[in-house]
Backbone as XML, in Angstrom:
<?xml version="1.0"?>
<chain id="A" units="angstrom">
  <residue number="1" name="MET">
    <atom name="N" x="-1.435" y="18.569" z="-16.738"/>
    <atom name="CA" x="-0.863" y="17.383" z="-16.321"/>
    <atom name="C" x="-0.540" y="16.105" z="-16.302"/>
  </residue>
  <residue number="2" name="SER">
    <atom name="N" x="0.994" y="16.234" z="-15.985"/>
    <atom name="CA" x="1.237" y="14.830" z="-16.281"/>
    <atom name="C" x="1.387" y="13.551" z="-15.993"/>
  </residue>
  <residue number="3" name="THR">
    <atom name="N" x="1.396" y="12.298" z="-17.317"/>
    <atom name="CA" x="0.500" y="10.958" z="-17.041"/>
    <atom name="C" x="2.348" y="10.447" z="-17.257"/>
  </residue>
  <residue number="4" name="ARG">
    <atom name="N" x="2.567" y="10.929" z="-16.210"/>
    <atom name="CA" x="4.454" y="9.986" z="-16.191"/>
    <atom name="C" x="4.062" y="9.460" z="-15.174"/>
  </residue>
  <residue number="5" name="SER">
    <atom name="N" x="4.860" y="7.777" z="-14.388"/>
    <atom name="CA" x="4.586" y="7.318" z="-13.554"/>
    <atom name="C" x="4.911" y="8.042" z="-12.349"/>
  </residue>
  <residue number="6" name="MET">
    <atom name="N" x="4.846" y="7.183" z="-10.937"/>
    <atom name="CA" x="5.343" y="8.614" z="-9.974"/>
    <atom name="C" x="5.210" y="7.166" z="-9.014"/>
  </residue>
  <residue number="7" name="GLY">
    <atom name="N" x="5.664" y="7.471" z="-7.593"/>
    <atom name="CA" x="5.628" y="7.022" z="-6.333"/>
    <atom name="C" x="4.946" y="6.942" z="-5.551"/>
  </residue>
  <residue number="8" name="PRO">
    <atom name="N" x="4.813" y="6.439" z="-4.426"/>
    <atom name="CA" x="3.885" y="6.939" z="-3.632"/>
    <atom name="C" x="4.184" y="8.009" z="-2.763"/>
  </residue>
  <residue number="9" name="VAL">
    <atom name="N" x="2.870" y="8.414" z="-2.381"/>
    <atom name="CA" x="2.947" y="10.083" z="-1.342"/>
    <atom name="C" x="3.726" y="9.459" z="-0.318"/>
  </residue>
  <residue number="10" name="GLN">
    <atom name="N" x="4.837" y="10.170" z="0.188"/>
    <atom name="CA" x="5.671" y="10.035" z="1.230"/>
    <atom name="C" x="5.001" y="9.853" z="2.137"/>
  </residue>
  <residue number="11" name="GLY">
    <atom name="N" x="5.150" y="9.027" z="3.286"/>
    <atom name="CA" x="4.327" y="8.452" z="4.017"/>
    <atom name="C" x="2.957" y="7.770" z="4.079"/>
  </residue>
  <residue number="12" name="THR">
    <atom name="N" x="2.522" y="7.035" z="3.147"/>
    <atom name="CA" x="1.336" y="6.386" z="2.336"/>
    <atom name="C" x="2.048" y="5.424" z="2.039"/>
  </residue>
  <residue number="13" name="LEU">
    <atom name="N" x="3.090" y="4.230" z="1.857"/>
    <atom name="CA" x="2.924" y="3.554" z="1.359"/>
    <atom name="C" x="2.626" y="2.167" z="2.306"/>
  </residue>
  <residue number="14" name="GLU">
    <atom name="N" x="2.894" y="2.397" z="3.278"/>
    <atom name="CA" x="2.010" y="1.180" z="4.414"/>
    <atom name="C" x="0.855" y="1.206" z="4.227"/>
  </residue>
  <residue number="15" name="LEU">
    <atom name="N" x="0.070" y="2.593" z="4.012"/>
    <atom name="CA" x="-1.804" y="2.290" z="4.067"/>
    <atom name="C" x="-1.162" y="1.923" z="2.268"/>
  </residue>
  <residue number="16" name="LEU">
    <atom name="N" x="-1.385" y="1.929" z="1.776"/>
    <atom name="CA" x="-1.312" y="1.230" z="0.466"/>
    <atom name="C" x="-1.309" y="-0.368" z="0.246"/>
  </residue>
  <residue number="17" name="ILE">
    <atom name="N" x="0.056" y="-0.356" z="1.059"/>
    <atom name="CA" x="0.029" y="-2.111" z="1.454"/>
    <atom name="C" x="-0.931" y="-2.663" z="2.325"/>
  </residue>
  <residue number="18" name="LEU">
    <atom name="N" x="-1.320" y="-2.332" z="3.038"/>
    <atom name="CA" x="-2.782" y="-2.349" z="3.571"/>
    <atom name="C" x="-3.799" y="-3.172" z="2.554"/>
  </residue>
  <residue number="19" name="LYS">
    <atom name="N" x="-4.396" y="-1.771" z="2.099"/>
    <atom name="CA" x="-5.396" y="-1.528" z="1.694"/>
    <atom name="C" x="-5.647" y="-2.557" z="0.366"/>
  </residue>
  <residue number="20" name="THR">
    <atom name="N" x="-3.809" y="-2.857" z="-0.369"/>
    <atom name="CA" x="-3.889" y="-4.235" z="-1.532"/>
    <atom name="C" x="-4.122" y="-5.439" z="-0.362"/>
  </residue>
  <residue number="21" name="LEU">
    <atom name="N" x="-3.742" y="-5.764" z="0.392"/>
    <atom name="CA" x="-3.678" y="-6.987" z="1.133"/>
    <atom name="C" x="-5.451" y="-6.788" z="1.694"/>
  </residue>
  <residue number="22" name="HIS">
    <atom name="N" x="-5.416" y="-6.120" z="1.618"/>
    <atom name="CA" x="-6.817" y="-6.197" z="2.505"/>
    <atom name="C" x="-8.475" y="-6.298" z="0.940"/>
  </residue>
  <residue number="23" name="ALA">
    <atom name="N" x="-7.680" y="-5.661" z="0.348"/>
    <atom name="CA" x="-8.698" y="-6.072" z="-1.518"/>
    <atom name="C" x="-8.687" y="-7.143" z="-2.153"/>
  </residue>
  <residue number="24" name="GLY">
    <atom name="N" x="-6.783" y="-8.000" z="-2.126"/>
    <atom name="CA" x="-6.782" y="-8.512" z="-2.527"/>
    <atom name="C" x="-6.390" y="-9.731" z="-2.517"/>
  </residue>
  <residue number="25" name="GLY">
    <atom name="N" x="-6.513" y="-10.425" z="-0.758"/>
    <atom name="CA" x="-5.609" y="-10.852" z="-0.090"/>
    <atom name="C" x="-4.547" y="-11.374" z="0.224"/>
  </residue>
  <residue number="26" name="ALA">
    <atom name="N" x="-4.254" y="-12.846" z="0.497"/>
    <atom name="CA" x="-2.576" y="-13.153" z="1.048"/>
    <atom name="C" x="-1.970" y="-12.980" z="-0.868"/>
  </residue>
  <residue number="27" name="MET">
    <atom name="N" x="-1.228" y="-11.849" z="-1.408"/>
    <atom name="CA" x="-0.380" y="-12.199" z="-2.090"/>
    <atom name="C" x="1.790" y="-11.650" z="-1.511"/>
  </residue>
  <residue number="28" name="HIS">
    <atom name="N" x="2.319" y="-12.242" z="-3.037"/>
    <atom name="CA" x="3.265" y="-12.328" z="-2.665"/>
    <atom name="C" x="3.780" y="-10.699" z="-2.777"/>
  </residue>
  <residue number="29" name="GLY">
    <atom name="N" x="5.117" y="-10.454" z="-2.387"/>
    <atom name="CA" x="5.728" y="-8.958" z="-2.704"/>
    <atom name="C" x="5.538" y="-8.818" z="-4.529"/>
  </residue>
  <residue number="30" name="PHE">
    <atom name="N" x="5.815" y="-9.716" z="-5.434"/>
    <atom name="CA" x="5.613" y="-9.338" z="-6.209"/>
    <atom name="C" x="3.915" y="-8.998" z="-6.579"/>
  </residue>
  <residue number="31" name="GLY">
    <atom name="N" x="2.860" y="-9.879" z="-6.349"/>
    <atom name="CA" x="1.552" y="-10.085" z="-6.431"/>
    <atom name="C" x="1.388" y="-8.553" z="-6.584"/>
  </residue>
  <residue number="32" name="ILE">
    <atom name="N" x="1.366" y="-7.788" z="-4.922"/>
    <atom name="CA" x="1.442" y="-6.850" z="-3.765"/>
    <atom name="C" x="1.949" y="-5.407" z="-5.632"/>
  </residue>
  <residue number="33" name="LEU">
    <atom name="N" x="2.905" y="-5.448" z="-5.402"/>
    <atom name="CA" x="3.567" y="-4.687" z="-6.767"/>
    <atom name="C" x="2.399" y="-4.615" z="-7.865"/>
  </residue>
  <residue number="34" name="GLU">
    <atom name="N" x="2.504" y="-5.597" z="-8.458"/>
    <atom name="CA" x="1.158" y="-5.464" z="-9.359"/>
    <atom name="C" x="0.201" y="-4.843" z="-9.103"/>
  </residue>
  <residue number="35" name="TRP">
    <atom name="N" x="-0.519" y="-5.380" z="-8.070"/>
    <atom name="CA" x="-1.995" y="-4.833" z="-7.788"/>
    <atom name="C" x="-1.559" y="-3.648" z="-8.167"/>
  </residue>
  <residue number="36" name="MET">
    <atom name="N" x="-0.802" y="-3.047" z="-7.677"/>
    <atom name="CA" x="-0.740" y="-1.411" z="-7.007"/>
    <atom name="C" x="-0.544" y="-0.544" z="-8.455"/>
  </residue>
  <residue number="37" name="ARG">
    <atom name="N" x="0.679" y="-1.281" z="-9.431"/>
    <atom name="CA" x="0.304" y="-0.597" z="-10.582"/>
    <atom name="C" x="-0.757" y="-1.084" z="-11.412"/>
  </residue>
  <residue number="38" name="ARG">
    <atom name="N" x="-1.642" y="-2.146" z="-11.662"/>
    <atom name="CA" x="-2.888" y="-2.652" z="-12.309"/>
    <atom name="C" x="-3.879" y="-1.695" z="-12.055"/>
  </residue>
  <residue number="39" name="THR">
    <atom name="N" x="-3.499" y="-1.538" z="-10.511"/>
    <atom name="CA" x="-5.751" y="-0.476" z="-10.124"/>
    <atom name="C" x="-5.017" y="0.567" z="-10.053"/>
  </residue>
  <residue number="40" name="THR">
    <atom name="N" x="-3.533" y="0.772" z="-10.243"/>
    <atom name="CA" x="-3.565" y="2.824" z="-10.609"/>
    <atom name="C" x="-3.281" y="2.759" z="-12.293"/>
  </residue>
  <residue number="41" name="ALA">
    <atom name="N" x="-3.423" y="1.289" z="-13.053"/>
    <atom name="CA" x="-3.332" y="2.113" z="-14.641"/>
    <atom name="C" x="-1.958" y="2.277" z="-14.987"/>
  </residue>
  <residue number="42" name="ASP">
    <atom name="N" x="-1.054" y="1.939" z="-14.240"/>
    <atom name="CA" x="0.824" y="2.026" z="-14.464"/>
    <atom name="C" x="1.116" y="4.177" z="-14.067"/>
  </residue>
  <residue number="43" name="VAL">
    <atom name="N" x="-0.620" y="4.158" z="-12.615"/>
    <atom name="CA" x="0.223" y="5.636" z="-12.370"/>
    <atom name="C" x="0.989" y="5.637" z="-10.492"/>
  </residue>
  <residue number="44" name="LEU">
    <atom name="N" x="1.215" y="4.630" z="-10.327"/>
    <atom name="CA" x="1.665" y="4.440" z="-9.231"/>
    <atom name="C" x="2.462" y="2.754" z="-9.177"/>
  </residue>
  <residue number="45" name="ILE">
    <atom name="N" x="4.036" y="3.807" z="-9.485"/>
    <atom name="CA" x="4.783" y="2.325" z="-9.550"/>
    <atom name="C" x="5.901" y="2.437" z="-7.986"/>
  </residue>
  <residue number="46" name="VAL">
    <atom name="N" x="5.919" y="0.929" z="-7.708"/>
    <atom name="CA" x="5.942" y="1.733" z="-5.629"/>
    <atom name="C" x="7.673" y="0.781" z="-6.048"/>
  </residue>
  <residue number="47" name="GLU">
    <atom name="N" x="8.916" y="0.711" z="-5.619"/>
    <atom name="CA" x="10.309" y="0.493" z="-5.672"/>
    <atom name="C" x="10.279" y="-1.119" z="-4.967"/>
  </residue>
  <residue number="48" name="ASP">
    <atom name="N" x="10.914" y="-1.804" z="-5.385"/>
    <atom name="CA" x="11.329" y="-3.392" z="-5.089"/>
    <atom name="C" x="11.658" y="-2.840" z="-3.657"/>
  </residue>
  <residue number="49" name="GLY">
    <atom name="N" x="12.765" y="-2.414" z="-2.825"/>
    <atom name="CA" x="13.012" y="-2.191" z="-1.549"/>
    <atom name="C" x="11.902" y="-1.619" z="-0.871"/>
  </residue>
  <residue number="50" name="ALA">
    <atom name="N" x="11.661" y="-0.578" z="-1.663"/>
    <atom name="CA" x="10.858" y="0.106" z="-0.262"/>
    <atom name="C" x="9.675" y="-0.716" z="-0.156"/>
  </residue>
  <residue number="51" name="LEU">
    <atom name="N" x="9.159" y="-1.756" z="-1.455"/>
    <atom name="CA" x="8.308" y="-2.685" z="-0.463"/>
    <atom name="C" x="8.421" y="-4.037" z="0.616"/>
  </residue>
  <residue number="52" name="TYR">
    <atom name="N" x="9.770" y="-4.156" z="-0.169"/>
    <atom name="CA" x="10.105" y="-5.076" z="0.997"/>
    <atom name="C" x="9.980" y="-4.274" z="2.781"/>
  </residue>
  <residue number="53" name="HIS">
    <atom name="N" x="11.463" y="-3.623" z="3.186"/>
    <atom name="CA" x="10.908" y="-2.763" z="3.525"/>
    <atom name="C" x="10.280" y="-2.548" z="4.818"/>
  </residue>
  <residue number="54" name="ALA">
    <atom name="N" x="9.373" y="-1.855" z="3.742"/>
    <atom name="CA" x="7.727" y="-1.684" z="4.402"/>
    <atom name="C" x="7.584" y="-3.043" z="4.961"/>
  </residue>
  <residue number="55" name="LEU">
    <atom name="N" x="7.473" y="-3.654" z="4.320"/>
    <atom name="CA" x="6.331" y="-5.158" z="4.901"/>
    <atom name="C" x="7.568" y="-6.589" z="5.858"/>
  </residue>
  <residue number="56" name="HIS">
    <atom name="N" x="8.596" y="-5.218" z="5.864"/>
    <atom name="CA" x="9.258" y="-6.000" z="7.020"/>
    <atom name="C" x="8.332" y="-4.923" z="8.395"/>
  </residue>
  <residue number="57" name="ARG">
    <atom name="N" x="9.167" y="-4.019" z="8.316"/>
    <atom name="CA" x="8.090" y="-2.876" z="9.342"/>
    <atom name="C" x="7.228" y="-3.967" z="9.896"/>
  </residue>
  <residue number="58" name="MET">
    <atom name="N" x="5.882" y="-3.967" z="8.508"/>
    <atom name="CA" x="5.062" y="-3.985" z="8.824"/>
    <atom name="C" x="4.140" y="-5.281" z="10.104"/>
  </residue>
  <residue number="59" name="ARG">
    <atom name="N" x="5.756" y="-6.418" z="9.647"/>
    <atom name="CA" x="5.484" y="-7.460" z="10.637"/>
    <atom name="C" x="5.666" y="-7.397" z="12.028"/>
  </residue>
  <residue number="60" name="ARG">
    <atom name="N" x="6.708" y="-6.502" z="11.934"/>
    <atom name="CA" x="7.534" y="-6.245" z="13.468"/>
    <atom name="C" x="6.282" y="-5.527" z="14.529"/>
  </residue>
  <residue number="61" name="ARG">
    <atom name="N" x="5.431" y="-4.996" z="13.989"/>
    <atom name="CA" x="4.538" y="-3.979" z="14.041"/>
    <atom name="C" x="3.182" y="-5.534" z="14.549"/>
  </residue>
  <residue number="62" name="GLY">
    <atom name="N" x="3.089" y="-6.652" z="13.901"/>
    <atom name="CA" x="2.125" y="-7.465" z="13.843"/>
    <atom name="C" x="0.817" y="-7.148" z="13.083"/>
  </residue>
  <residue number="63" name="TRP">
    <atom name="N" x="0.871" y="-5.692" z="12.077"/>
    <atom name="CA" x="0.127" y="-5.946" z="10.528"/>
    <atom name="C" x="0.030" y="-6.859" z="9.752"/>
  </residue>
  <residue number="64" name="VAL">
    <atom name="N" x="0.957" y="-7.352" z="9.066"/>
    <atom name="CA" x="0.862" y="-8.809" z="8.688"/>
    <atom name="C" x="2.013" y="-10.144" z="8.467"/>
  </residue>
  <residue number="65" name="GLU">
    <atom name="N" x="0.914" y="-10.884" z="8.574"/>
    <atom name="CA" x="2.301" y="-12.306" z="8.786"/>
    <atom name="C" x="2.207" y="-13.334" z="7.271"/>
  </residue>
  <residue number="66" name="ALA">
    <atom name="N" x="3.572" y="-13.412" z="7.809"/>
    <atom name="CA" x="4.228" y="-13.759" z="6.352"/>
    <atom name="C" x="4.039" y="-15.347" z="6.477"/>
  </residue>
  <residue number="67" name="GLU">
    <atom name="N" x="4.262" y="-15.555" z="5.296"/>
    <atom name="CA" x="4.262" y="-17.325" z="5.346"/>
    <atom name="C" x="4.631" y="-17.802" z="3.533"/>
  </residue>
  <residue number="68" name="TRP">
    <atom name="N" x="5.616" y="-18.930" z="3.898"/>
    <atom name="CA" x="5.978" y="-19.471" z="2.792"/>
    <atom name="C" x="5.353" y="-20.498" z="2.012"/>
  </residue>
  <residue number="69" name="GLY">
    <atom name="N" x="4.747" y="-19.982" z="0.288"/>
    <atom name="CA" x="3.866" y="-20.673" z="-0.173"/>
    <atom name="C" x="5.149" y="-20.947" z="-1.127"/>
  </residue>
  <residue number="70" name="VAL">
    <atom name="N" x="4.723" y="-21.594" z="-2.594"/>
    <atom name="CA" x="4.339" y="-20.952" z="-4.474"/>
    <atom name="C" x="4.302" y="-20.485" z="-4.763"/>
  </residue>
  <residue number="71" name="SER">
    <atom name="N" x="4.676" y="-19.529" z="-6.241"/>
    <atom name="CA" x="4.215" y="-18.344" z="-6.800"/>
    <atom name="C" x="3.448" y="-18.875" z="-7.690"/>
  </residue>
  <residue number="72" name="GLU">
    <atom name="N" x="2.762" y="-18.613" z="-8.705"/>
    <atom name="CA" x="1.816" y="-19.137" z="-10.435"/>
    <atom name="C" x="3.491" y="-19.204" z="-10.988"/>
  </residue>
  <residue number="73" name="LYS">
    <atom name="N" x="4.655" y="-19.317" z="-10.562"/>
    <atom name="CA" x="5.316" y="-19.636" z="-11.913"/>
    <atom name="C" x="6.380" y="-20.839" z="-10.999"/>
  </residue>
  <residue number="74" name="GLY">
    <atom name="N" x="5.650" y="-21.231" z="-10.297"/>
    <atom name="CA" x="6.422" y="-22.006" z="-9.296"/>
    <atom name="C" x="7.415" y="-22.006" z="-8.139"/>
  </residue>
  <residue number="75" name="ARG">
    <atom name="N" x="7.487" y="-20.756" z="-8.389"/>
    <atom name="CA" x="8.658" y="-20.352" z="-7.358"/>
    <atom name="C" x="7.723" y="-20.523" z="-5.804"/>
  </residue>
  <residue number="76" name="ARG">
    <atom name="N" x="8.584" y="-20.137" z="-4.835"/>
    <atom name="CA" x="8.755" y="-20.405" z="-3.578"/>
    <atom name="C" x="9.303" y="-18.456" z="-3.839"/>
  </residue>
  <residue number="77" name="ALA">
    <atom name="N" x="7.591" y="-18.478" z="-2.382"/>
    <atom name="CA" x="7.534" y="-17.183" z="-2.458"/>
    <atom name="C" x="7.212" y="-16.683" z="-0.813"/>
  </residue>
  <residue number="78" name="ARG">
    <atom name="N" x="7.260" y="-16.253" z="-0.071"/>
    <atom name="CA" x="6.825" y="-15.354" z="0.668"/>
    <atom name="C" x="5.660" y="-14.722" z="0.457"/>
  </residue>
  <residue number="79" name="TYR">
    <atom name="N" x="4.687" y="-15.179" z="1.126"/>
    <atom name="CA" x="2.755" y="-14.581" z="1.122"/>
    <atom name="C" x="2.755" y="-13.540" z="2.150"/>
  </residue>
  <residue number="80" name="TYR">
    <atom name="N" x="2.322" y="-12.366" z="1.922"/>
    <atom name="CA" x="1.757" y="-11.796" z="3.664"/>
    <atom name="C" x="0.570" y="-11.658" z="3.342"/>
  </residue>
  <residue number="81" name="ALA">
    <atom name="N" x="-0.091" y="-11.502" z="4.370"/>
    <atom name="CA" x="-1.944" y="-11.105" z="5.010"/>
    <atom name="C" x="-2.144" y="-10.335" z="5.937"/>
  </residue>
  <residue number="82" name="LEU">
    <atom name="N" x="-3.214" y="-9.279" z="5.845"/>
    <atom name="CA" x="-3.020" y="-8.830" z="6.888"/>
    <atom name="C" x="-3.497" y="-9.550" z="8.345"/>
  </residue>
  <residue number="83" name="THR">
    <atom name="N" x="-3.216" y="-8.683" z="9.457"/>
    <atom name="CA" x="-4.041" y="-9.683" z="10.792"/>
    <atom name="C" x="-4.953" y="-8.958" z="11.364"/>
  </residue>
  <residue number="84" name="ALA">
    <atom name="N" x="-5.163" y="-9.178" z="12.267"/>
    <atom name="CA" x="-6.472" y="-8.294" z="12.925"/>
    <atom name="C" x="-6.564" y="-6.864" z="13.236"/>
  </residue>
  <residue number="85" name="LYS">
    <atom name="N" x="-4.684" y="-6.838" z="13.619"/>
    <atom name="CA" x="-4.078" y="-5.464" z="14.171"/>
    <atom name="C" x="-4.111" y="-4.272" z="13.011"/>
  </residue>
  <residue number="86" name="GLY">
    <atom name="N" x="-3.398" y="-5.436" z="11.892"/>
    <atom name="CA" x="-3.647" y="-4.806" z="10.575"/>
    <atom name="C" x="-4.448" y="-4.135" z="10.132"/>
  </residue>
  <residue number="87" name="ARG">
    <atom name="N" x="-6.115" y="-4.889" z="10.637"/>
    <atom name="CA" x="-6.803" y="-4.201" z="9.686"/>
    <atom name="C" x="-7.215" y="-2.920" z="10.674"/>
  </residue>
  <residue number="88" name="VAL">
    <atom name="N" x="-6.889" y="-2.644" z="11.765"/>
    <atom name="CA" x="-7.455" y="-1.626" z="12.989"/>
    <atom name="C" x="-6.481" y="-0.542" z="12.357"/>
  </residue>
  <residue number="89" name="ALA">
    <atom name="N" x="-4.854" y="-0.761" z="11.622"/>
    <atom name="CA" x="-3.841" y="0.462" z="11.028"/>
    <atom name="C" x="-4.751" y="0.508" z="9.825"/>
  </residue>
  <residue number="90" name="LEU">
    <atom name="N" x="-5.296" y="-0.704" z="9.466"/>
    <atom name="CA" x="-5.515" y="0.407" z="8.157"/>
    <atom name="C" x="-6.709" y="0.908" z="8.379"/>
  </residue>
  <residue number="91" name="ALA">
    <atom name="N" x="-7.756" y="0.520" z="9.230"/>
    <atom name="CA" x="-8.831" y="2.122" z="9.632"/>
    <atom name="C" x="-7.813" y="3.074" z="9.818"/>
  </residue>
  <residue number="92" name="ASP">
    <atom name="N" x="-7.225" y="2.898" z="10.834"/>
    <atom name="CA" x="-6.366" y="4.184" z="11.251"/>
    <atom name="C" x="-5.874" y="5.290" z="10.059"/>
  </residue>
  <residue number="93" name="GLU">
    <atom name="N" x="-5.413" y="4.126" z="9.401"/>
    <atom name="CA" x="-4.441" y="5.141" z="8.172"/>
    <atom name="C" x="-4.989" y="5.909" z="6.928"/>
  </residue>
  <residue number="94" name="GLU">
    <atom name="N" x="-6.287" y="4.572" z="6.826"/>
    <atom name="CA" x="-7.219" y="5.682" z="5.905"/>
    <atom name="C" x="-8.461" y="6.837" z="6.753"/>
  </residue>
  <residue number="95" name="ALA">
    <atom name="N" x="-8.476" y="6.865" z="7.693"/>
    <atom name="CA" x="-8.896" y="8.106" z="8.322"/>
    <atom name="C" x="-8.000" y="9.034" z="8.501"/>
  </residue>
  <residue number="96" name="SER">
    <atom name="N" x="-6.285" y="8.955" z="8.635"/>
    <atom name="CA" x="-5.641" y="10.368" z="8.930"/>
    <atom name="C" x="-5.635" y="10.316" z="7.436"/>
  </residue>
  <residue number="97" name="TRP">
    <atom name="N" x="-5.102" y="10.019" z="6.048"/>
    <atom name="CA" x="-5.345" y="9.916" z="5.089"/>
    <atom name="C" x="-6.773" y="11.034" z="4.773"/>
  </residue>
  <residue number="98" name="ASN">
    <atom name="N" x="-7.604" y="10.198" z="5.258"/>
    <atom name="CA" x="-8.979" y="11.147" z="4.934"/>
    <atom name="C" x="-8.815" y="13.168" z="5.056"/>
  </residue>
  <residue number="99" name="ARG">
    <atom name="N" x="-8.499" y="12.421" z="5.872"/>
    <atom name="CA" x="-8.313" y="13.947" z="7.088"/>
    <atom name="C" x="-7.189" y="14.701" z="5.974"/>
  </residue>
  <residue number="100" name="TYR">
    <atom name="N" x="-6.439" y="14.239" z="6.337"/>
    <atom name="CA" x="-4.556" y="14.299" z="4.942"/>
    <atom name="C" x="-6.099" y="14.970" z="3.737"/>
  </residue>
  <residue number="101" name="VAL">
    <atom name="N" x="-6.401" y="14.428" z="2.810"/>
    <atom name="CA" x="-7.184" y="15.362" z="1.763"/>
    <atom name="C" x="-8.259" y="16.484" z="2.147"/>
  </residue>
  <residue number="102" name="GLU">
    <atom name="N" x="-8.598" y="16.064" z="2.790"/>
    <atom name="CA" x="-9.510" y="17.201" z="2.989"/>
    <atom name="C" x="-8.980" y="18.268" z="3.138"/>
  </residue>
  <residue number="103" name="ALA">
    <atom name="N" x="-7.962" y="18.777" z="4.135"/>
    <atom name="CA" x="-7.527" y="19.785" z="4.271"/>
    <atom name="C" x="-6.672" y="20.510" z="3.077"/>
  </residue>
  <residue number="104" name="VAL">
    <atom name="N" x="-6.190" y="19.484" z="2.396"/>
    <atom name="CA" x="-5.248" y="20.439" z="1.274"/>
    <atom name="C" x="-6.061" y="20.512" z="0.001"/>
  </residue>
  <residue number="105" name="ALA">
    <atom name="N" x="-7.307" y="19.630" z="-0.144"/>
    <atom name="CA" x="-8.573" y="20.436" z="-0.383"/>
    <atom name="C" x="-9.125" y="21.295" z="-0.297"/>
  </residue>
  <residue number="106" name="ARG">
    <atom name="N" x="-9.341" y="21.334" z="0.717"/>
    <atom name="CA" x="-9.415" y="22.728" z="1.555"/>
    <atom name="C" x="-8.916" y="24.226" z="0.597"/>
  </residue>
  <residue number="107" name="ILE">
    <atom name="N" x="-6.948" y="24.081" z="1.045"/>
    <atom name="CA" x="-6.455" y="24.694" z="0.418"/>
    <atom name="C" x="-6.423" y="25.129" z="-1.701"/>
  </residue>
  <residue number="108" name="SER">
    <atom name="N" x="-6.839" y="23.511" z="-1.723"/>
    <atom name="CA" x="-6.859" y="24.052" z="-3.024"/>
    <atom name="C" x="-8.159" y="24.703" z="-3.899"/>
  </residue>
  <residue number="109" name="ASP">
    <atom name="N" x="-8.938" y="24.447" z="-2.855"/>
    <atom name="CA" x="-10.125" y="24.976" z="-3.526"/>
    <atom name="C" x="-10.440" y="26.431" z="-3.150"/>
  </residue>
  <residue number="110" name="ALA">
    <atom name="N" x="-9.409" y="27.036" z="-2.676"/>
    <atom name="CA" x="-9.559" y="28.066" z="-1.696"/>
    <atom name="C" x="-9.642" y="29.266" z="-2.737"/>
  </residue>
  <residue number="111" name="GLU">
    <atom name="N" x="-10.659" y="30.453" z="-2.596"/>
    <atom name="CA" x="-10.829" y="31.446" z="-3.482"/>
    <atom name="C" x="-9.542" y="32.540" z="-3.266"/>
  </residue>
  <residue number="112" name="PRO">
    <atom name="N" x="-9.225" y="33.600" z="-4.045"/>
    <atom name="CA" x="-7.662" y="34.708" z="-3.713"/>
    <atom name="C" x="-8.580" y="35.492" z="-2.819"/>
  </residue>
  <residue number="113" name="ALA">
    <atom name="N" x="-8.410" y="36.331" z="-2.003"/>
    <atom name="CA" x="-8.728" y="37.244" z="-1.022"/>
    <atom name="C" x="-8.115" y="38.120" z="-1.987"/>
  </residue>
</chain>
């Protein structure tokens, strides 16, 4: 098995962001990227552009809200937080992901005919 870093599986970035904000509270974009990187021991690397595109999409859906603040380094940064609608979306996304993982596991565990 490869020990290289990888990007998220297609279609999972929103779930990963929702889960990150749920676990870590309000964060700015770089904080979200760093939390994901640290939590996955540098296995999962998300590109900046993909993150911000997803965050804007999630704001339009009402899943996250954004507020300007000051980062730990004294810079102006937009902080993102889950909304009530985002918590519902997180539950839905987790349920879908778990169904997918279970289906893949059944195929992976299947014995040859």
